[in-house]
N, C-alpha and C positions, 0 to 999 in steps of 0.2 A: 800928792801935796799932804802936809798935816798939819790937822787945825786944833784948838782948844776951846773948849766951853766952859765958862765958871758957871757950875748948879750951885742953888741955892736950894735947901730943906732934904739934903741926905744928912741922916742923924746916927745910920749901925751901917753895917755890912749886908744887913737884909735891903737899905736901900741903895746902895750900891752895884748890889744883885741885880736889883729892878732896873736900874741906870742900863749896865751893862747888857742886860737882856735885851732891852730896847734899841740901846744901839747897835747891835750884835742883827738885829731882826734888820736893816738898812741893807742893802744890798750894794757893793762898793764902802764899803767900812773895813778897813781892815787896822792890825796892829793897835788894837782898842785897848787903852788902861783908863781908869778911873781911880781917885783918889779923896779918900773920906775926909782927910785931913785938910787939905788944900780945896776940897770941892772943885776940883777938876778933871775931866774927861778930856782924853788926848787920843787923837786917832787919824789915822792916814784915810785920805778920801780920793775917790777916783774921779768924783768930778765935781767944780766948788757948789752948784746948786745943791750937792748935799749935806751942805752946813745947815738951810733951813729945814731940809728932813729930819735930820737930826735934832733940830731944836724942837720941832714937833713931836717926835717919838718921844722925846725927853717929858717936855710939858705936857701931854696926853697920860704920860704915868703920874702925876701930881705936883713934877718939882718945876721948880724955874732957873729959867736961864736967864741968868744976867749980863752974860758976855762971852763975846766968842770973837776969836784971833787966827789968824792964819790964812 
């Protein structure tokens, strides 16, 4: 299942790196990409409940997840 998260608060490549690192730490996440310009994370997740897990780890890094699609 592919999911997209809209993330507010990313301002630089360092922010993108922080989001990628947090998202990659979640077991069951693959094909991860984060786009600074659109503020969007796209990834394949093994189980639907991982969407909330991803939201949590990203918000724990200090970013706001404002939308989830997928």
